[in-house]
C-alpha positions as CSV (number, residue, x, y, z in Angstrom):
1,M,111.9,99.4,87.8
2,N,113.3,96.3,89.4
3,I,114.5,97.0,92.9
4,A,116.2,94.2,94.8
5,F,116.7,94.1,98.5
6,L,119.5,91.9,99.8
7,I,118.5,90.7,103.3
8,N,119.6,87.9,105.7
9,Q,116.5,85.7,105.3
10,T,112.9,86.5,104.5
11,H,111.5,84.8,107.7
12,K,113.7,87.1,109.8
13,E,112.2,90.3,108.3
14,E,109.7,92.2,110.5
15,V,106.9,94.7,109.8
16,I,108.7,97.5,111.7
17,F,112.0,97.2,109.7
18,T,113.1,100.1,107.6
19,T,113.6,97.6,104.7
20,T,110.0,96.6,104.9
21,L,108.9,100.3,104.8
22,L,111.1,101.1,101.8
23,A,110.0,97.9,99.9
24,F,106.3,98.7,100.6
25,K,106.6,102.3,99.5
26,A,108.5,101.3,96.4
27,H,105.9,98.7,95.6
28,K,103.1,101.4,95.9
29,R,105.0,103.4,93.3
30,G,104.7,100.6,90.8
31,H,108.2,99.1,91.1
32,R,108.9,95.4,91.0
33,I,110.3,94.3,94.3
34,L,112.8,91.5,94.7
35,Y,113.9,90.0,98.0
36,I,117.3,88.2,98.0
37,G,118.6,86.2,100.9
38,L,122.3,85.9,101.6
39,A,122.3,82.3,100.4
40,D,120.2,82.9,97.2
41,F,122.9,84.0,94.7
42,S,124.0,81.9,91.8
43,Y,127.0,82.3,89.5
44,Q,126.2,80.8,86.1
45,G,129.7,81.1,84.5
46,D,130.9,83.5,81.8
47,Q,130.4,86.4,84.3
48,S,126.7,85.7,84.5
49,V,125.4,86.1,88.1
50,G,121.9,86.3,89.5
51,A,119.8,85.2,92.4
52,H,116.8,83.1,93.4
53,C,114.4,85.9,94.4
54,R,111.0,86.2,96.0
55,I,109.1,88.8,93.9
56,V,106.3,91.2,94.5
57,E,104.9,92.3,91.1
58,P,103.6,95.8,90.7
59,S,100.1,94.5,90.1
60,D,100.0,92.5,93.3
61,Q,97.4,93.9,95.8
62,I,99.4,94.6,98.9
63,A,97.6,96.7,101.5
64,D,100.3,97.3,104.0
65,E,103.7,96.2,105.3
66,E,102.4,93.1,107.0
67,A,100.6,92.0,103.8
68,L,103.9,92.5,101.9
69,L,105.8,90.1,104.2
70,E,103.0,87.6,104.2
71,H,103.0,87.7,100.4
72,L,106.8,87.2,100.2
73,R,106.8,84.2,102.6
74,E,104.1,82.5,100.5
75,T,105.9,83.2,97.2
76,E,108.2,80.7,95.5
77,K,111.7,81.8,94.5
78,V,112.4,82.6,90.9
79,Y,115.8,83.0,89.3
80,V,116.6,86.5,88.1
81,D,119.7,87.5,86.2
82,S,121.4,90.5,87.8
83,K,121.3,92.4,84.5
84,Q,117.5,92.6,85.0
85,M,118.0,94.4,88.3
86,D,118.0,98.2,88.2
87,L,119.1,98.4,91.8
88,L,120.5,96.1,94.4
89,W,120.0,97.6,97.8
90,I,122.1,95.9,100.5
91,R,120.0,95.7,103.7
92,F,121.4,92.8,105.7
93,D,122.9,92.7,109.2
94,P,126.3,90.8,109.0
95,V,126.1,90.0,112.7
96,L,123.0,87.9,112.5
97,D,124.7,85.1,110.6
98,M,128.2,85.5,112.1
99,I,127.8,82.3,114.2
100,S,125.4,80.0,112.3
101,R,126.5,81.0,108.8
102,P,129.9,82.6,109.0
103,W,130.3,82.4,105.2
104,A,127.1,84.1,104.3
105,A,127.8,87.9,104.6
106,A,131.3,87.8,103.1
107,T,130.2,85.7,100.1
108,A,127.1,87.8,99.5
109,L,129.3,90.9,99.4
110,Q,131.5,89.2,96.7
111,F,128.4,88.5,94.6
112,A,127.3,92.2,95.1
113,Q,130.7,93.3,93.9
114,L,130.3,91.2,90.7
115,I,126.8,92.6,90.2
116,K,128.2,96.2,90.5
117,R,130.8,95.4,87.9
118,Q,128.1,94.3,85.5
119,G,126.6,97.8,85.7
120,T,123.8,97.5,88.3
121,W,123.7,100.2,90.9
122,V,124.5,98.7,94.2
123,I,124.0,100.6,97.5
124,N,125.8,100.9,99.7
125,D,128.9,100.4,97.6
126,P,130.0,96.7,98.2
127,D,133.7,97.5,97.6
128,K,133.7,99.9,100.6
129,L,131.3,97.8,102.6
130,V,134.1,95.2,102.8
131,E,136.2,97.8,104.5
132,A,133.2,98.9,106.7
133,S,132.2,95.5,107.9
134,D,132.7,96.3,111.5
135,K,133.2,99.3,113.9
136,L,136.8,99.8,112.8
137,Y,135.4,101.8,109.9
138,L,134.8,104.7,112.3
139,E,138.6,105.0,112.8
140,H,138.9,106.3,109.2
141,F,137.2,109.5,110.2
142,P,138.5,112.6,112.0
143,K,139.8,112.1,115.5
144,E,137.7,114.9,117.0
145,I,134.4,113.2,116.2
146,R,135.4,109.8,117.6
147,P,135.3,108.7,121.3
148,K,138.6,107.4,122.7
149,T,138.8,103.7,121.8
150,V,140.9,100.6,122.1
151,I,140.3,97.5,120.0
152,T,141.8,94.3,121.3
153,R,141.4,90.8,122.6
154,S,143.8,91.4,125.5
155,Y,142.6,91.6,129.1
156,D,145.7,93.6,130.0
157,D,144.9,96.2,127.3
158,V,141.4,96.7,128.7
159,I,142.8,97.2,132.2
160,Q,145.3,99.7,131.0
161,F,142.6,101.6,129.1
162,L,140.3,101.5,132.1
163,D,143.0,103.1,134.3
164,Q,143.2,106.0,131.9
165,Q,139.4,106.8,132.2
166,E,138.0,109.2,134.7
167,D,135.3,106.8,135.9
168,Q,134.0,104.1,133.5
169,L,134.0,102.7,130.0
170,I,131.9,100.8,127.6
171,L,132.8,97.3,126.4
172,K,131.2,95.8,123.3
173,P,132.0,93.5,120.4
174,L,133.9,95.0,117.5
175,K,131.5,93.2,115.1
176,G,128.2,93.6,116.8
177,S,124.8,95.2,116.5
178,G,121.5,95.6,118.3
179,G,123.0,96.3,121.7
180,K,124.0,92.7,122.3
181,N,126.9,92.1,124.8
182,V,127.3,95.8,125.7
183,F,128.6,96.4,129.2
184,L,129.3,99.5,131.3
185,L,132.4,99.0,133.5
186,K,133.3,101.3,136.4
187,K,136.9,101.6,137.6
188,D,136.1,100.2,141.0
189,E,134.1,97.3,139.8
190,R,136.6,94.8,138.3
191,H,135.6,91.5,139.9
192,N,133.9,90.2,136.8
193,L,136.0,92.1,134.2
194,K,138.1,89.1,133.1
195,Q,135.0,87.0,132.5
196,T,133.3,89.9,130.7
197,V,136.3,90.3,128.4
198,E,136.4,86.5,127.7
199,V,132.7,86.5,126.8
200,I,133.0,89.3,124.3
201,A,136.3,88.1,122.9
202,R,135.0,84.6,122.4
203,D,133.6,85.6,119.0
204,G,136.2,88.1,117.9
205,Y,137.8,91.4,118.9
206,L,136.2,93.7,121.5
207,L,135.9,97.4,121.5
208,A,136.6,99.4,124.7
209,Q,135.3,103.0,124.5
210,E,135.3,106.0,126.8
211,Y,132.0,106.6,128.5
212,L,130.4,109.9,127.5
213,P,128.2,111.5,130.2
214,A,125.9,112.8,127.6
215,A,124.9,109.1,127.0
216,T,122.5,109.4,130.0
217,K,120.2,111.2,127.6
218,G,120.4,108.4,125.0
219,D,121.8,108.7,121.5
220,I,120.6,110.2,118.3
221,R,120.2,108.2,115.1
222,F,120.7,110.6,112.3
223,F,120.2,109.7,108.6
224,L,122.2,110.8,105.6
225,V,121.4,110.2,102.0
226,D,124.3,110.5,99.5
227,G,126.3,112.4,102.1
228,K,123.6,114.9,103.0
229,P,121.2,115.1,105.9
230,L,117.8,113.7,105.0
231,A,115.3,116.5,105.9
232,I,111.9,117.9,105.1
233,D,111.0,121.5,105.9
234,G,113.9,121.8,108.3
235,K,113.0,118.6,110.2
236,Y,115.9,116.2,110.1
237,A,115.3,112.5,109.8
238,S,116.5,111.6,113.3
239,V,115.4,109.8,116.5
240,N,116.5,110.4,120.0
241,R,116.8,106.8,121.4
242,V,116.5,106.9,125.2
243,Q,117.4,103.8,127.3
244,Q,115.2,102.3,129.9
245,K,116.1,103.1,133.5
246,G,119.0,100.9,134.7
247,D,120.0,100.0,131.1
248,I,122.9,101.5,129.1
249,R,121.5,100.4,125.7
250,S,119.3,102.8,123.8
251,N,118.4,100.4,120.9
252,I,114.7,100.5,120.4
253,H,114.3,96.7,120.0
254,Q,116.2,96.4,123.3
255,G,113.6,98.5,125.2
256,G,114.8,102.0,124.3
257,T,112.2,104.7,123.6
258,A,112.0,106.8,120.5
259,Q,111.7,110.5,121.0
260,V,111.9,113.6,118.9
261,A,115.6,114.6,118.5
262,V,116.7,118.2,119.0
263,I,119.2,118.8,116.2
264,D,121.4,121.8,117.0
265,D,124.4,123.3,115.2
266,K,126.9,121.1,117.2
267,I,125.3,118.0,115.8
268,L,125.2,119.4,112.3
269,Q,128.9,120.3,112.5
270,T,129.7,116.8,113.7
271,V,127.8,115.3,110.8
272,D,129.5,117.7,108.3
273,K,132.9,116.3,109.3
274,V,132.0,112.8,108.0
275,S,129.6,113.5,105.2
276,K,132.2,114.0,102.4
277,K,134.0,110.7,103.0
278,L,130.7,108.8,103.3
279,H,129.7,110.3,99.9
280,D,133.1,109.5,98.3
281,D,132.9,105.9,99.7
282,G,129.5,105.4,98.0
283,M,127.7,105.1,101.4
284,Y,124.4,106.3,100.0
285,F,122.1,105.6,102.9
286,V,123.7,105.8,106.4
287,G,122.6,106.0,110.0
288,L,124.9,107.8,112.4
289,D,124.7,107.2,116.2
290,I,125.6,110.4,117.9
291,V,126.2,111.2,121.6
292,G,127.0,114.8,122.3
293,D,129.6,115.8,119.7
294,K,130.9,112.3,119.1
295,I,129.8,109.7,116.6
296,M,129.6,106.3,118.4
297,E,128.8,104.2,115.3
298,I,128.4,104.6,111.5
299,N,125.6,102.2,110.4
300,V,126.2,101.4,106.7
301,F,124.6,98.0,106.2
302,S,121.0,98.2,107.4
303,P,120.4,101.4,109.4
304,G,116.9,101.3,111.0
305,A,114.4,103.5,112.7
306,L,113.5,105.6,109.6
307,G,109.9,104.8,110.2
308,H,110.2,106.1,113.8
309,A,111.8,109.3,112.6
310,G,108.9,109.8,110.1
311,K,106.2,109.3,112.7
312,L,107.8,111.5,115.3
313,N,108.4,114.4,112.9
314,N,105.2,113.8,110.9
315,C,107.4,113.5,107.7
316,D,107.5,110.9,104.9
317,Y,111.2,110.5,104.8
318,A,110.9,107.1,103.0
319,S,109.2,108.7,100.1
320,L,111.8,111.5,99.9
321,L,114.5,108.9,99.9
322,L,112.8,107.0,97.1
323,D,112.4,110.2,95.1
324,D,116.2,110.5,95.1
325,V,116.7,106.8,94.3
326,E,114.3,107.1,91.3
327,Q,116.0,110.3,90.1
328,K,119.5,108.7,90.2
329,L,118.2,105.5,88.5
330,S,116.8,107.6,85.8
331,E,120.0,109.5,85.4
332,R,122.0,106.2,85.2
333,K,119.6,104.9,82.6
334,Q,119.9,108.1,80.5
335,K,123.7,107.9,80.7
336,T,123.7,104.3,79.6
337,D,121.3,105.0,76.7
338,N,123.5,107.9,75.6
339,T,126.6,105.7,75.7
340,A,124.9,103.0,73.6
341,K,123.9,105.7,71.0
342,G,127.5,107.1,71.0
343,V,126.3,110.4,72.4
């Protein structure tokens, strides 16, 4: 099958990325892998849309993830009509191009919507990704699983919210990722607050969030596939990301450490409260960031750390995920064939 991954840019991909892991595993299974950058789409008129892709053919000898990326970077782009794609897998980070290419993410999603309407399976669903393009998406879920939050660009709003907290709060961009511009603010330390708010709000809205004491133990990245926990033999695809001493950010590429996550009934009950909506929204592959019994973020574009989860739990979660992808692709093809035959 032809599996296309929609990324920011090939040269920004890294060996440790979950996208690279999934692409490599899919290649080893004999699938044709296509990489599409945000700027690679082309509309040919008469509802014909495609993209200039870097392709890894099933016969190519690719030994590992590093060899896969080397091969891609040395490969010339080839135009592929979207009707030749069995799956378009959206795996880009909208924040990476927010400043230098502000048009890129939104336009790519529009192309993905066109491709979906032509019958190609697109994950996660691009129509709902438009709604989930920033952290406001979390506000569509039950109140009991969300930390207290204010979204604003007003310094006065932040002050008022801070006064309502017991001790401290978190400030971060509404549209952000990777732990950038995340600040911990205590009630009695306000001398730089105005400048901090200005720095975050310079590029858009900011999000002020209650500080959860459980965050001292890090957060848990928990993976869902089609609204269900991804698990093998009772081991859930998850990672406890613990921050460095003196840092509030637990993101692994910001220095956080990946540890085995203890998944108890409280976490599973929290996950259960969001799973149906995620399934109904077509959010096929999702990473939840959980602190205590609260979900801090819902990662729907390019959730990472699946490889870390696999290594920590000695489980091949990527292959289990691809098993499900292949099954659903097969079911879609069967349904299309039956429709064509009038069955």
